[in-house]
C-alpha positions in Angstrom: 0.0 0.0 0.0 2.8 2.4 0.9 4.4 1.8 -2.5 1.2 2.2 -4.4 0.3 5.6 -2.8 3.2 7.6 -4.4 2.5 6.0 -7.7 -1.2 7.0 -7.4 -0.2 10.6 -6.5 2.1 10.8 -9.4 -0.4 9.4 -11.8 -3.1 11.8 -10.5 -0.6 14.7 -10.9 0.2 13.7 -14.5 -3.4 13.3 -15.3 -4.2 16.7 -13.9 -1.3 18.3 -15.8 -2.4 16.7 -19.0 -6.0 17.8 -18.5 -4.9 21.4 -17.8 -2.6 21.3 -20.9 -5.5 20.0 -23.0 -8.1 22.4 -21.7 -6.1 25.6 -21.4 -3.6 25.2 -24.2 -4.3 22.4 -26.7 -8.0 23.1 -27.3 -7.5 26.9 -27.7 -4.5 26.2 -30.0 -6.5 23.9 -32.2 -9.3 26.4 -32.3 -6.8 29.1 -33.2 -5.5 27.0 -36.1 -8.9 26.3 -37.4 -10.1 29.9 -37.4 -6.8 31.4 -38.6 -6.6 29.0 -41.6 -10.2 28.4 -42.5 -12.0 31.7 -41.9 -11.0 34.8 -44.0 -9.4 37.6 -42.1 -6.1 39.3 -41.4 -3.0 37.1 -40.8 -2.8 36.3 -37.1 0.2 35.4 -34.9 0.3 32.6 -32.3 -0.8 33.6 -28.8 -1.4 37.3 -29.6 -3.5 36.8 -32.7 -4.3 40.2 -34.3 -4.0 42.2 -31.1 -0.6 43.7 -32.2 -2.2 45.0 -35.4 -5.2 46.8 -33.8 -4.4 50.5 -33.7 -4.6 52.0 -30.2 -5.9 55.3 -31.7 -9.7 54.9 -31.6 -10.2 56.9 -34.8 -7.6 54.8 -36.7 -9.0 51.6 -35.2 -12.4 52.3 -36.5 -11.1 53.0 -40.0 -9.0 49.8 -39.7 -12.1 47.8 -39.1 -13.9 49.4 -42.0 -11.0 48.5 -44.2 -11.3 44.9 -43.1 -14.9 45.0 -44.2 -13.7 46.0 -47.7 -10.9 43.5 -47.7 -13.1 40.6 -46.5 -16.7 41.4 -47.6 -19.7 40.0 -45.7 -17.8 37.9 -43.1 -14.4 37.7 -41.5 -12.6 36.9 -38.3 -10.2 38.7 -35.9 -8.1 36.8 -33.4 -7.9 38.5 -30.0 -5.1 36.4 -28.6 -6.3 32.8 -29.0 -9.9 33.9 -28.9 -11.6 34.2 -32.3 -14.1 37.0 -33.0 -16.3 36.4 -36.0 -17.5 39.6 -37.7 -20.7 39.7 -39.7 -21.6 42.4 -42.2 -24.4 40.8 -44.2 -28.1 40.4 -43.5 -28.3 36.7 -44.1 -25.9 35.8 -41.3 -27.2 38.6 -39.1 -30.6 36.9 -39.3 -29.1 33.6 -38.1 -27.9 35.3 -35.0 -30.7 37.8 -34.2 -33.7 35.5 -35.0 -32.5 32.8 -32.7 -33.9 32.4 -29.2 -30.8 30.6 -28.1 -28.0 33.0 -29.2 -28.9 35.7 -26.7 -25.8 35.7 -24.5 -23.8 38.9 -24.9 -20.2 38.6 -26.0 -17.4 38.6 -23.5 -16.6 42.2 -24.3 -19.7 43.3 -22.3 -18.1 41.7 -19.2 -15.9 44.8 -19.0 -19.0 46.9 -18.3 -20.1 44.8 -15.3 -18.1 46.8 -12.8 -20.3 49.7 -13.7 -23.6 48.1 -14.8 -23.6 44.9 -12.8 -25.8 42.3 -14.4 -28.6 44.6 -15.6 -30.6 44.2 -18.7 -27.6 44.9 -21.0 -25.1 42.5 -19.4 -27.3 39.8 -17.8 -27.6 36.2 -19.2 -30.1 33.4 -19.3 -33.0 33.3 -16.9 -32.0 36.5 -15.2 -32.1 38.4 -18.5 -35.6 36.9 -19.3 -36.9 38.0 -15.8 -35.4 41.5 -16.2 -36.8 41.9 -19.7 -40.3 40.9 -18.7 -40.1 43.1 -15.6 -38.9 46.2 -17.5 -41.0 46.0 -20.7 -44.0 47.8 -19.2 -41.8 50.8 -18.2 -41.4 51.7 -21.9 -45.2 51.7 -22.7 -46.1 54.6 -25.0 -48.2 56.3 -22.3 -45.1 56.5 -20.0 -42.9 57.7 -22.9 -45.5 60.5 -23.5 -45.0 61.5 -19.9 -41.3 61.9 -20.5 -42.0 64.3 -23.4 -42.5 67.2 -20.9 -38.8 66.8 -19.9 -37.6 66.5 -23.5 -39.3 69.8 -24.3 -38.0 71.6 -21.2 -34.4 70.5 -21.8 -34.5 71.4 -25.5 -35.8 74.8 -24.6 -32.6 75.3 -22.6 -30.7 74.0 -25.6 -32.3 76.5 -27.9 -31.4 79.4 -25.6 -27.8 78.3 -25.5 -27.6 77.9 -29.3 -29.3 81.3 -29.8 -26.2 83.0 -28.2 -24.0 81.2 -30.7 -26.2 81.8 -33.8 -24.2 84.7 -35.2 -22.3 82.9 -37.9 -19.4 81.8 -35.6 -18.1 78.2 -36.0 -18.5 76.1 -32.9 -18.6 72.4 -31.8 -22.2 71.4 -31.3 -21.5 67.8 -30.2 -20.8 68.6 -26.5 -23.7 70.9 -26.3 -26.1 68.2 -27.6 -24.4 65.7 -25.2 -25.1 67.9 -22.2 -28.7 68.3 -23.3 -29.1 64.6 -23.6 -27.5 64.0 -20.2 -29.9 66.4 -18.6 -32.8 64.5 -20.3 -31.6 61.1 -19.2 -30.8 62.1 -15.6 -34.3 63.6 -15.1 -36.2 60.8 -16.9 -34.1 58.0 -15.4 -33.6 59.3 -11.8 -35.8 62.3 -11.4 -32.6 64.3 -10.8 -31.7 67.6 -12.5 -27.9 67.8 -12.7 -27.9 71.0 -14.7 -25.4 69.6 -17.2 -26.2 72.3 -19.7 -25.3 75.0 -17.1 -22.3 73.1 -15.7 -20.3 71.6 -18.6 -17.7 70.1 -16.3 -20.2 68.1 -14.2 -18.3 65.3 -12.4 -20.9 62.6 -13.2 -20.9 63.5 -16.9 -17.1 63.2 -17.0 -17.2 59.9 -15.3 -19.8 58.5 -17.8 -17.6 59.5 -20.7 -14.4 58.2 -19.2 -15.8 54.8 -18.2 -16.9 54.2 -21.9 -13.3 55.0 -23.1 -11.7 52.7 -20.5 -14.1 49.8 -21.3 -13.2 50.0 -25.0 -9.5 50.1 -24.4 -9.8 47.0 -22.2 -11.8 45.1 -24.8 -9.1 45.4 -27.5 -6.1 44.2 -25.6 -6.0 40.7 -24.0 -3.3 41.7 -21.6 -5.7 44.1 -19.9 -8.4 41.3 -19.3 -7.2 39.8 -16.0 -8.9 41.6 -13.2 -6.0 41.3 -10.7 -3.6 42.9 -13.2 -6.0 45.5 -14.4 -6.7 46.7 -10.9 -3.1 47.8 -10.3 -2.7 49.5 -13.7 -3.3 53.2 -14.3 -6.5 52.5 -16.3 -7.7 50.2 -13.5 -7.2 53.0 -10.9 -9.0 55.5 -13.2 -11.9 53.0 -13.5 -12.1 52.8 -9.7 -12.3 56.6 -9.4 -15.0 56.7 -12.0 -17.0 53.9 -10.4 -17.0 55.7 -7.1 -18.5 58.8 -8.7 -21.1 56.9 -10.7 -22.2 54.5 -8.0 -22.2 57.1 -5.2 -24.4 59.3 -7.3 -26.8 56.6 -8.2 -27.0 55.2 -4.7 -27.7 58.6 -3.2 -30.4 59.4 -5.7 -32.1 56.0 -5.1 -32.1 56.4 -1.4 -33.6 60.0 -1.6 -36.1 59.0 -4.2 -37.1 55.9 -2.4 -38.0 57.8 0.8 -39.9 60.4 -1.2 -41.7 57.6 -3.1 -42.8 55.9 0.1 -44.1 59.2 1.6 -45.9 60.1 -1.6 -47.2 56.7 -2.7 -47.5 54.6 0.5 -49.6 52.0 -1.4 -48.4 52.3 -5.0 -48.3 54.8 -7.9 -52.0 55.4 -8.0 -52.2 56.2 -4.3 -51.5 60.0 -3.9 -53.7 62.4 -2.0 -55.5 65.1 -3.9 -53.8 67.9 -1.9 -50.3 66.8 -3.0 -48.8 68.3 -6.1 -48.6 65.9 -9.0 -45.0 64.7 -9.2 -43.4 63.8 -12.5 -42.6 60.1 -12.7 -39.0 58.9 -13.5 -37.9 55.5 -14.6 -36.6 55.0 -11.0 -40.1 55.6 -9.7 -41.4 52.7 -11.8 -38.7 50.5 -10.5 -39.5 51.5 -6.9 -43.1 50.6 -7.5 -42.0 47.2 -8.8 -40.0 46.7 -5.5 -43.1 47.7 -3.6 -45.1 45.0 -5.5 -42.3 42.4 -5.4 -40.1 42.0 -2.4 -37.5 40.0 -4.3 -36.5 43.2 -6.2 -33.5 44.7 -4.3 -31.9 48.1 -4.3 -28.9 46.6 -6.1 -31.3 45.4 -8.9 -32.7 48.9 -9.1 -29.2 50.5 -9.3 -28.1 48.1 -12.0 -31.1 49.1 -14.2 -30.8 52.8 -13.5 -27.1 52.7 -14.4 -27.9 50.7 -17.5 -30.6 53.1 -18.6 -28.1 56.0 -18.0 -25.4 54.3 -20.1 -27.6 53.1 -23.0 -29.7 56.3 -23.1 -27.2 59.0 -22.8 -24.4 58.8 -25.4 -26.5 56.9 -27.9 -29.2 59.6 -28.4 -26.6 62.4 -28.2 -24.5 60.8 -30.9 -27.6 60.1 -33.1 -29.0 63.6 -32.9 -25.5 65.2 -33.4 -24.8 63.1 -36.5 -28.3 64.0 -37.8 -27.6 67.7 -37.5 -24.2 67.2 -39.1 -25.7 65.5 -42.1 -28.5 68.1 -42.5 -25.9 70.8 -42.3 -24.0 69.1 -45.2 -27.2 68.7 -47.4 -29.1 72.0 -47.5 -31.7 70.6 -50.0 -32.7 67.9 -47.4 -32.6 70.5 -44.6 -35.0 72.6 -46.6 -37.5 69.7 -46.9 -37.2 69.2 -43.1 -37.9 72.9 -42.5 -41.0 72.7 -44.8 -42.3 69.7 -42.8 -41.7 71.4 -39.5 -43.5 74.6 -40.7 -46.4 72.5 -41.8 -46.7 70.6 -38.5 -45.8 73.4 -36.0 -46.5 76.6 -37.8 -44.3 79.6 -36.8 -44.7 79.2 -33.0 -42.3 77.7 -30.5 -44.8 75.7 -28.5 -43.6 72.4 -27.0 -43.9 69.5 -29.3 -46.7 67.0 -28.7 -46.7 63.3 -29.3 -49.2 63.7 -32.2 -47.0 66.3 -33.9 -43.9 64.1 -33.6 -45.8 61.2 -35.2 -46.6 63.5 -38.2 -42.9 64.2 -38.8 -42.7 61.5 -41.5 -39.8 62.9 -43.4 -37.8 63.8 -40.3 -38.2 60.2 -39.2 -36.7 59.1 -42.5 -33.8 61.5 -41.9 -33.1 60.1 -38.5 -33.3 56.5 -39.8 -30.9 57.3 -42.6 -28.5 59.0 -40.1 -28.5 55.8 -38.0 -27.8 53.8 -41.2 -24.6 55.8 -42.0 -23.6 56.6 -38.4 -25.2 53.9 -36.1 -25.0 55.1 -32.5 -23.9 51.5 -31.5 -21.5 50.4 -34.2 -21.3 46.7 -33.1 -23.3 44.0 -31.2 -21.5 40.9 -29.9 -23.0 37.6 -28.9 -21.7 34.1 -27.9 -23.0 31.2 -29.9 -25.0 28.7 -27.7 -24.8 26.0 -30.3 -23.0 25.2 -33.5 -24.3 27.0 -36.5 -23.3 27.9 -40.1 -22.2 31.5 -40.8 -20.6 32.7 -44.0 -20.7 29.1 -45.3 -18.5 27.9 -42.4 -19.4 25.7 -39.5 -18.8 27.9 -36.4 -18.7 26.0 -33.1 -20.6 26.7 -29.9 -18.9 29.2 -27.6 -17.6 31.4 -30.4 -17.9 35.1 -30.0 -19.7 36.7 -33.0 -19.9 40.4 -33.7 -22.5 42.0 -36.0 -20.7 45.1 -37.3 -23.6 47.4 -37.8 -21.6 50.0 -39.6 -20.5 47.4 -42.2 -24.0 45.8 -42.4 -25.6 49.2 -43.1 -23.1 49.8 -46.0 -23.8 46.6 -47.9 -23.9 47.8 -51.5 -26.1 44.8 -52.4 -28.8 46.3 -50.2 -28.2 50.0 -50.1 -27.2 51.5 -53.5 -24.5 54.1 -53.2 -24.2 53.3 -49.4 -22.1 56.3 -48.5 -24.7 58.7 -49.9 -27.1 60.4 -47.5 -30.5 59.7 -48.9 -33.5 59.7 -46.5 -35.8 58.6 -49.3 -34.5 55.1 -48.7 -36.8 54.9 -45.8 -40.0 56.1 -47.5 -42.5 53.2 -47.0 -42.5 52.2 -50.7 -38.7 51.9 -50.7 -38.5 49.5 -47.7 -40.9 46.9 -48.9 -38.4 44.4 -50.4 -35.5 45.1 -48.1 -34.2 42.2 -46.0 -35.6 42.7 -42.5 -32.1 42.2 -40.9 -30.3 44.6 -43.3 -31.0 47.6 -41.1 -30.7 47.1 -37.3 -29.7 50.3 -35.5 -31.4 49.0 -32.4 -30.4 45.4 -32.8 -33.2 42.9 -33.6 -34.9 39.8 -32.3 -35.5 38.9 -28.7 -32.7 41.0 -27.4 -33.4 44.2 -29.3 -33.1 47.6 -27.7 -36.0 48.0 -25.2 -35.7 51.8 -25.3 -35.7 52.3 -29.1 -39.0 54.3 -29.0 -37.6 56.5 -26.3 -34.5 57.1 -28.3 -36.3 57.9 -31.5 -38.7 60.3 -29.7 -35.8 62.1 -28.0 -33.8 62.4 -31.2 -36.7 63.8 -33.1 -37.5 66.3 -30.3 -33.8 67.5 -30.2 -33.4 67.8 -34.0 -36.8 69.4 -34.6 -36.2 71.9 -31.7 -32.9 73.0 -33.3 -34.3 73.3 -36.8 -37.5 75.1 -35.8 -35.2 77.9 -34.6 -32.2 77.8 -36.9 -30.6 77.1 -40.2 -27.5 74.9 -39.8 -24.3 74.6 -41.9 -21.7 72.0 -41.2 -18.2 73.2 -42.0 -16.4 69.8 -42.0 -16.4 67.3 -44.9 -17.1 63.7 -44.3 -13.3 63.1 -44.3 -12.8 65.6 -41.5 -15.2 64.4 -38.8 -13.2 61.2 -38.1 -15.7 58.9 -36.4 -14.5 56.9 -33.4 -15.9 53.4 -33.2 -15.9 53.1 -29.4 -18.9 51.7 -27.6 -20.7 54.6 -29.1 -19.9 56.1 -32.5 -18.5 59.5 -31.7 -16.9 62.3 -33.9 -13.3 62.6 -32.7 -12.9 66.1 -34.1 -16.3 67.3 -32.9 -19.1 68.5 -35.2 -18.3 72.1 -36.2 -21.3 74.1 -37.4 -22.6 77.6 -38.0 -26.1 78.6 -37.1 -28.3 81.4 -38.2 -31.8 82.3 -36.9 -34.7 81.3 -39.2 -36.5 84.4 -40.5 
């Protein structure tokens, strides 16, 4: 027995070592060989893949990815270390991914948002995601969105006053101004908190939101930044910790204050409010607090995750969409003229707040916003993890593979959109959409995991753009080659959006 025991220990150690070697080295290496040889894409090196080729400059990185779309049309792969990332830029393969009820797990790149967002609707998986989606869907009912319209109008009135002071022919960057307006809107609609971002451009919370997005993208690109223990001691990790403190402290404070107010104002639910109390405007947070009141399993951590997620998804995205829309209208005066004509027809010459009915009558402006999101999608990519083997691009792709739908490339498919770089809102007139592949245009994703807030986003963008154009003529002074989009988590203009405004007579 004493002789057999050492032999057993040695055998167990050898078996364990072989298993570790097989699981952590051999299998990833075989997968690397398969993807690097069989799937089209840039040449990859062992261990580091294509990471050494990816430009650290966000602007150049975005152009690099677009060049890959041209070099490898429809479908290609990038190796992030030993991890393959399949990139889709065609509607047929996008349908395979989006129409499935199984491939709904977000790609690993979203894990880097979890320190901020936890496992809210954007980052959660499996049964938790299904529960959250079911819980949150009623909060985006059209009647609730119409209640938010009051805030949209108030904040765009402030925007109009700021722009009036600049409407003397001077050139200025409108992007940060629109961003501050959007942040004011999202903070009040999400948390019921007025942070006065349009009056205080250096607001600490706003700066933390922007910085966290930049840090998350940097971490996604480089495998050596992935280990949490290493990242925590690096400069970027320390900056992330500083941002998280600002973001979470702010949200937690607002939740605690709003929760106490909610209990005092609505002791038995949203409909329970005495007649002598002033009607309080509801925020997304109030709806979540009501859910907690109805369901004791909902925690304050759950609420914070969803408020932070709403803030992240609803701030930069709409700001970018509205800014790109104003930029393109400023480059195309004939299209701007058609928008002005529609605005005059719907609103007349007054500056009364926009109503839901008026926004629904802005058919051409809707086409303009949709075409803007085709050329400059606010979210340039969507990543998922395959839950089972499937065929993409004519190749068998195994379960567990990360797949990215590059929205920017998908929306520029010349087989679907003739002259794809041309700004042509008429593409989205009803008669021109009839035969289009349903997955060729997906600015808000598609399928079971589409964007729950897309009606909110479209309404906000239309209010912002219509508010500006009801007051001003706009001229963009940069060419398309000079705006330099940055393909981060959100598609931003690296050089800003330089415009000149003049009051409408």
